C-alpha positions in Angstrom: 2.8 56.5 -26.8 1.7 57.3 -30.3 5.3 56.7 -31.4 5.3 53.2 -30.0 1.9 52.4 -31.2 3.2 53.7 -35.0 7.0 50.7 -34.5 4.7 48.6 -33.1 1.9 48.4 -36.6 5.3 48.6 -38.6 6.9 45.8 -37.2 3.3 43.8 -37.4 3.6 45.3 -41.1 6.9 44.0 -41.7 6.4 40.6 -39.9 3.2 39.9 -41.9 5.1 40.7 -45.3 7.8 38.5 -44.1 5.2 35.5 -43.7 3.3 36.0 -47.0 6.2 35.9 -49.1 7.1 32.4 -47.5 3.5 31.5 -47.2 1.9 33.0 -50.3 -2.2 32.2 -50.6 -2.1 28.7 -51.9 -4.2 28.4 -54.2 -3.2 24.0 -55.3 -2.8 20.9 -53.8 0.5 21.4 -54.0 0.4 24.4 -52.2 -2.0 24.1 -49.4 0.2 20.2 -48.5 4.1 22.7 -48.4 2.7 25.4 -46.2 0.7 23.2 -43.6 3.9 20.7 -43.7 6.5 23.3 -43.0 3.3 24.4 -40.1 2.6 21.1 -39.0 6.1 19.6 -38.5 7.4 22.8 -37.2 4.8 22.5 -33.7 5.3 18.3 -34.0 8.9 19.1 -33.7 8.6 22.2 -31.1 6.1 19.6 -29.5 9.2 16.5 -29.1 11.4 19.0 -28.2 9.6 21.1 -25.5 7.8 17.8 -23.9 8.9 18.6 -20.4 7.5 21.8 -20.7 4.6 23.1 -18.0 2.5 24.3 -21.5 3.3 20.7 -23.3 2.6 19.0 -20.1 0.0 20.5 -19.3 -2.3 20.0 -23.0 -0.8 16.5 -22.7 -2.4 16.0 -18.9 -5.9 17.3 -20.1 -5.7 14.8 -23.3 -4.9 12.1 -21.6 -7.9 13.1 -18.6 -10.0 13.7 -21.4 -9.3 9.9 -23.1 -9.5 8.8 -19.4 -13.7 9.8 -19.8 -13.7 8.5 -22.8 -12.9 4.9 -21.7 -15.1 5.0 -19.2 -17.1 1.6 -18.9 -16.0 -0.1 -21.9 -15.0 -3.5 -22.3 -11.4 -4.5 -21.8 -9.5 -5.3 -25.0 -9.1 -8.9 -25.8 -5.3 -10.0 -24.8 -4.4 -8.0 -22.2 -4.4 -10.5 -19.3 -7.1 -8.6 -17.3 -8.3 -10.0 -13.9 -11.3 -9.1 -11.6 -11.1 -7.6 -9.0 -13.1 -7.8 -5.3 -13.1 -4.8 -3.4 -14.4 -5.6 0.0 -15.6 -1.7 1.4 -15.7 -1.0 4.6 -18.3 1.1 3.9 -20.6 4.0 5.7 -23.4 1.5 6.5 -20.5 -1.3 7.8 -18.9 1.8 10.2 -22.1 2.1 11.3 -23.3 -1.1 11.9 -19.7 -2.2 13.9 -20.5 0.9 15.8 -18.2 4.0 14.6 -15.3 2.9 15.7 -12.0 4.2 15.8 -10.4 1.6 14.2 -11.3 -1.3 12.8 -12.3 -4.1 14.8 -9.3 -6.7 14.6 -12.0 -9.2 14.6 -14.4 -8.2 11.5 -11.2 -7.7 9.8 -10.1 -10.9 10.4 -13.8 -12.3 9.4 -13.4 -10.4 5.5 -9.8 -11.9 5.1 -11.1 -15.7 5.9 -13.5 -14.7 4.0 -11.8 -13.5 0.5 -9.0 -16.0 1.6 -11.9 -18.7 1.4 -11.9 -18.0 -2.4 -8.6 -18.8 -3.4 -7.3 -15.3 -4.9 -4.7 -15.1 -6.4 -3.7 -11.9 -4.4 -5.3 -10.2 -1.4 -4.3 -6.7 -0.4 -5.2 -5.5 3.2 -5.5 -1.3 2.9 -6.2 -1.2 6.5 -4.0 0.4 9.1 -2.5 -2.0 11.5 0.2 -0.2 13.0 -1.0 -0.9 16.9 -1.6 -3.4 18.7 -5.1 -3.8 19.7 -7.3 -6.3 22.3 -9.0 -7.9 20.1 -5.6 -9.0 17.7 -6.2 -12.9 18.4 -8.9 -13.2 15.8 -6.1 -11.1 13.3 -3.2 -13.3 14.2 -5.2 -16.3 13.9 -6.3 -16.1 10.8 -2.5 -15.0 9.5 -1.0 -17.6 11.3 -3.7 -20.0 8.9 -2.8 -18.1 6.2 0.8 -18.9 6.3 0.4 -22.8 6.8 -1.6 -23.1 3.8 -0.8 -25.1 0.9 -0.4 -22.9 -2.4 -1.9 -20.0 0.1 -1.9 -17.1 -1.8 0.2 -13.8 -1.8 -1.3 -11.4 1.3 0.0 -8.0 0.9 -0.2 -6.1 4.0 0.1 -2.1 3.2 2.6 -0.7 4.4 2.3 3.0 7.5 4.6 5.9 6.5 5.5 9.7 7.7 6.9 12.4 6.7 10.2 13.3 8.8 10.5 17.5 7.4 14.3 18.1 8.0 15.8 21.2 9.0 18.0 21.9 6.4 14.9 21.4 4.3 13.8 18.9 2.5 12.8 15.3 4.4 12.4 11.4 4.3 9.8 9.4 4.6 9.9 7.0 8.0 8.1 3.9 7.9 6.0 2.7 11.0 6.0 -0.6 11.7 3.0 -2.6 11.5 2.6 -4.8 15.3 1.9 -7.9 12.7 6.0 -7.4 12.5 7.0 -7.7 15.8 4.5 -11.2 16.3 4.2 -13.1 13.8 7.3 -14.9 12.2 8.4 -13.7 7.9 6.1 -15.2 5.7 7.2 -15.7 1.9 3.1 -15.6 1.4 3.6 -12.2 3.4 4.8 -9.1 1.9 4.6 -5.6 2.8 3.6 -2.6 -0.2 3.6 1.4 -0.2 0.4 2.3 -1.2 1.4 6.1 -2.1 1.2 8.0 -4.9 2.0 11.1 -7.0 -0.4 14.0 -6.2 -0.6 16.9 -9.0 -0.8 20.5 -8.0 -4.8 20.3 -8.9 -4.9 17.9 -6.2 -5.9 15.0 -8.2 -4.0 11.4 -8.5 -2.8 10.5 -11.6 0.4 8.4 -11.6 1.7 5.8 -9.5 5.2 5.2 -8.0 7.2 2.5 -8.7 9.2 2.2 -5.2 9.5 4.4 -2.2 13.0 5.3 -0.8 12.4 5.6 3.0 13.9 5.2 6.6 13.5 2.5 9.0 12.7 3.0 12.2 15.8 2.2 13.4 17.1 5.0 11.4 18.4 2.2 8.2 17.8 3.0 4.9 15.0 0.6 3.0 13.4 1.1 -0.7 9.8 -0.4 -0.3 8.2 -1.9 -3.4 4.5 -0.1 -4.2 1.8 -2.2 -4.0 1.3 -2.5 -8.1 4.9 -3.8 -9.1 4.5 -5.8 -6.5 1.3 -7.6 -6.8 2.6 -7.8 -11.0 5.8 -9.7 -9.2 3.2 -12.1 -7.4 1.1 -12.1 -10.5 4.4 -13.6 -13.0 6.2 -16.0 -9.6 8.7 -16.5 -7.4 11.3 -15.6 -9.6 9.9 -12.2 -10.5 9.4 -11.6 -6.9 13.2 -12.5 -5.8 14.2 -10.5 -9.0 12.5 -7.3 -7.4 13.7 -7.3 -4.1 17.5 -8.0 -5.6 17.2 -5.3 -7.0 15.6 -3.1 -4.9 18.0 -4.2 -2.3 21.1 -3.8 -4.4 20.1 -0.1 -4.8 19.7 0.2 -0.8 22.3 3.7 -0.1 24.6 4.1 2.6 22.3 6.0 5.0 19.1 7.7 4.7 20.2 11.1 3.6 21.7 9.7 0.4 19.5 8.8 -3.0 18.7 5.4 -3.6 20.0 4.2 -7.3 19.0 1.7 -8.9 21.5 0.1 -11.1 18.9 -1.1 -14.0 16.6 1.7 -15.6 14.3 -1.2 -17.0 13.3 -4.6 -15.3 11.4 -7.1 -16.9 8.8 -8.2 -14.4 6.8 -11.2 -16.2 5.8 -10.1 -19.6 6.5 -6.1 -18.7 8.8 -4.4 -18.9 9.1 -1.5 -16.2 11.2 1.7 -16.4 11.8 2.1 -12.3 13.4 5.7 -13.0 9.7 6.3 -15.5 8.8 9.9 -15.8 5.6 11.6 -15.1 4.1 10.0 -18.3 4.5 6.5 -18.5 3.3 6.2 -14.4 0.7 7.2 -15.3 -2.5 5.6 -14.2 -5.0 4.7 -17.2 -8.1 4.9 -14.8 -11.2 2.4 -16.2 -13.1 1.6 -12.7 -15.1 4.8 -11.2 -16.0 4.4 -7.7 -20.5 5.9 -8.6 -21.4 4.5 -11.3 -23.9 7.3 -13.6 -27.3 6.2 -14.7 -27.8 3.4 -16.7 -24.3 2.6 -16.3 -22.2 -0.9 -16.1 -19.0 -2.3 -14.7 -16.6 -3.9 -17.7 -17.0 -7.5 -18.5 -13.8 -9.6 -19.1 -13.7 -12.9 -20.0 -12.2 -15.1 -17.0 -11.6 -18.7 -15.8 -14.2 -19.8 -19.0 -16.8 -17.3 -19.0 -17.6 -13.7 -18.2 -17.0 -11.7 -14.9 -17.4 -8.2 -14.2 -14.0 -6.1 -13.8 -14.5 -5.0 -10.3 -17.3 -6.1 -8.2 -17.9 -4.1 -4.6 -19.1 -6.1 -1.5 -19.9 -3.9 1.9 -18.1 -5.1 4.0 -21.4 -5.4 6.3 -22.3 -8.1 4.2 -19.4 -10.3 4.1 -19.2 -10.2 8.1 -22.8 -9.8 9.4 -24.7 -11.7 5.9 -22.1 -14.2 5.3 -22.2 -13.0 1.4 -19.7 -14.4 -0.6 -18.5 -13.6 -4.1 -19.1 -15.9 -6.8 -15.5 -15.2 -8.7 -13.3 -18.1 -9.6 -10.2 -18.4 -8.0 -7.4 -16.3 -9.2 -9.0 -12.8 -9.3 -7.7 -10.0 -7.5 -9.0 -8.6 -3.7 -8.6 -6.0 -1.9 -9.8 -4.9 1.3 -10.6 -1.0 2.3 -12.6 1.4 3.3 -14.5 4.3 2.1 -16.6 5.2 5.2 -16.2 9.0 5.9 -14.5 8.1 9.1 -11.0 6.9 7.1 -10.7 10.0 5.4 -9.3 8.2 2.9 -10.8 9.4 -0.2 -9.3 11.2 -3.6 -10.0 13.4 -6.5 -9.0 11.5 -10.0 -10.0 12.6 -13.8 -12.5 10.2 -13.2 -13.9 11.5 -9.9 -13.5 11.0 -6.0 -12.2 7.5 -5.3 -11.3 5.9 -2.0 -7.3 5.2 -2.0 -8.4 1.1 -2.5 -9.7 2.0 -5.7 -6.8 3.6 -6.8 -4.7 0.9 -5.8 -7.2 -1.3 -7.6 -7.3 0.9 -10.9 -3.2 1.5 -10.8 -3.0 -2.6 -10.8 -4.9 -3.1 -13.1 -3.7 -0.2 -15.6 -0.5 -2.1 -14.8 -1.6 -5.8 -15.6 -2.9 -4.5 -19.0 -1.4 -1.5 -20.6 2.2 -1.9 -19.0 3.5 1.9 -18.6 1.6 3.9 -21.4 3.7 4.5 -24.3 3.8 7.4 -27.7 4.5 6.3 -30.5 7.9 6.2 -32.3 8.9 9.4 -33.4 8.9 8.4 -37.4 5.2 6.8 -37.0 4.3 10.5 -34.9 5.7 12.3 -38.3 4.2 9.8 -41.1 0.6 10.1 -39.6 1.0 14.2 -39.1 1.8 14.0 -42.5 -0.7 11.9 -44.0 -3.6 14.0 -41.7 -2.3 17.6 -42.9 -1.9 16.3 -46.3 -6.2 15.0 -45.8 -6.4 18.7 -44.4 -4.7 19.9 -47.9 -6.9 18.1 -50.2 -10.1 19.7 -48.4 -9.0 22.8 -48.5 -8.3 23.0 -52.3 -11.8 21.0 -53.1 -13.1 23.5 -50.5 -11.5 26.5 -50.4 -13.9 28.5 -47.9 -15.2 28.3 -44.7 -17.2 25.2 -45.7 -13.6 23.7 -46.5 -12.6 24.3 -42.5 -15.6 22.7 -41.0 -15.1 19.6 -43.6 -11.7 19.3 -42.3 -12.6 19.7 -39.0 -15.3 16.9 -38.6 -13.1 14.4 -40.8 -10.4 14.8 -38.2 -12.8 14.6 -35.5 -14.0 11.6 -36.9 -10.9 9.7 -37.5 -8.8 11.2 -34.8 -10.8 10.8 -31.8 -12.1 6.7 -32.2 -8.1 6.2 -33.9 -7.4 7.8 -30.2 -9.6 5.9 -28.0 -9.0 2.6 -29.8 -5.3 2.8 -29.0 -5.6 4.4 -25.2 -7.3 0.7 -24.5 -4.1 -0.6 -25.1 -1.7 1.9 -22.9 -1.1 3.9 -26.6 -1.5 7.7 -26.2 -2.0 9.7 -29.6 -1.9 13.1 -29.7 -2.0 14.8 -33.2 -4.8 17.3 -32.6 -2.2 19.9 -31.7 -0.3 20.3 -34.7 -3.6 20.1 -37.2 -5.3 22.6 -35.1 -2.0 24.5 -35.1 -2.1 24.3 -39.2 -6.3 25.1 -39.1 -5.0 28.7 -36.7 -2.5 29.6 -39.0 -4.5 29.5 -41.8 -7.2 31.3 -40.3 -4.9 34.2 -38.8 -3.1 34.5 -42.5 -6.4 35.3 -43.9 -7.9 37.8 -41.7 -4.5 39.4 -41.9 -4.9 39.2 -45.4 -8.4 40.5 -44.9 -7.5 43.4 -43.2 -4.6 44.2 -45.7 -6.9 44.5 -48.7 -9.2 46.4 -46.9 -6.7 49.1 -45.6 -5.4 49.4 -49.4 -9.3 49.3 -50.6 -10.4 52.5 -47.7 -6.9 54.2 -48.5 -7.6 54.3 -52.3 -10.9 55.5 -52.0 
C-alpha cells in the first residue's frame, strides 16, 4: 500500500510539472489568453466531438430545461407566426357534473366540437378516445357530417389510438386501434388522423416530439402516421403542403410491418419550415412555453393576432361550454384543442414546466414548431468565435485583477453577458451553451493555483 501511495504521488507530481511547464503561471494578458484559449477551445472541441455521449447530452438537457424555465411567461418574440390556442378542457369539475362517465359522453363532445367550429379555428384537434361506438353516437356523427359539408371547413384532426405489440423475438411494433368513425363516415379531406405520441425520457419527463410513427394497421399492413404537430403545420400551410406530406410518407412505406420505414429525403419543407424528418433527440426538443398551472401573479404570454392582442393560451372548462354556453372571443384562425385533464383520464405527464395533461403537451409542441421550427445550434465557427471572445474577456479581467476578486468579477460579467443572450436567442429556437468552456477554464485556473500553493507549502515545510 505504501508503494502504491508513493507511486500515485509521483504520478501526480510528474503530471503537475508537465502542466506547469505547458501552462506556467500567467502574468500578462497574452499569457492568460494563450492558456485560456488552449483549455477553452479544447473543451469546445471535445463537446462537439462527444456531443452524443451521455455526459454531454445530460448537461445539454439540464441547460435547455433551465432556459425553458427562464423563458416561462415571456411574451412571444415578434415575427414568429404565433397563433393563439384555445384548450377546451374536460376538467375534474366537468367530469363530476357529467356524472363521472367511463367514456366522454358523445353528446357533450358533439356540443364542444360544434361550439369550437362555430368560432372558425384554422385547425381543431380532438384529443379524445373514439375507438368504440356508443349508444349516443348520433349527435357526434351528425356534427362531423355537418363539418365535412362546410364550405372552407377548418381542418379537423382526430388523434389516432395505438397499442404496443411486443414480439417473442424481442422488440415489437405499434398497432393502430381504428376508430368507429373510420368505418361509419366516408373519408373527408377536411378530417385527418394523426399520432399524439411523444418520446419519454428515462427520468419520466416528456421533452421531445416524434415527426411520425411507423405502425401496423389492424389488417397487419404497414402504415406511417404523421404526428399531430406536423399535421397542424401542414394544414396551416395549405393543401399543397398536406399533399406533399402524404406523398413523402406514402413513399416511405416498407413492404411489411417487420421492416423499418425509410424516408427518401432527410428534410421536408412544410410551409416556411424546413423539418429534419430523421431529426435527433436535440432537434426534436419541445420548447415548452405554456405551463398548465400558473404561479402566483403569473399571466399567459400575449401575442399580436388579427389586428389586436390575444393570450397565447386560453383554457375553457368544458362544462362552461356545454352547460353555460360560454364561447371564446378569439378571432377566426386560432387553433382549438379538445382534451381532458381530469383524474379519470389518467393523462397527466411530467415536463420541464411541471405536470400537464397530454393535450397541453400537444399545444406546446405545436406552438414550438410554429414559432421556432426545430431547435438549432449556431454554426461551429460561431461557437468557436464566441468562445474566443468570452475567453478574451476572462483573460483581460484575470490580468487586471489577478486575485480571487478577479474570479468573482469574471463570473459576474459572464453571467451578465451569457444569461440575457441565451434567454434572448432561445426565444428564436437557437440554443447557446458557452458556459461549459468558460467554467472549465476557471476550474483549471483554480486547480493549478491550488496545486502551486500546495507545492510551495511542501517545499517551504521541507526547508524548515
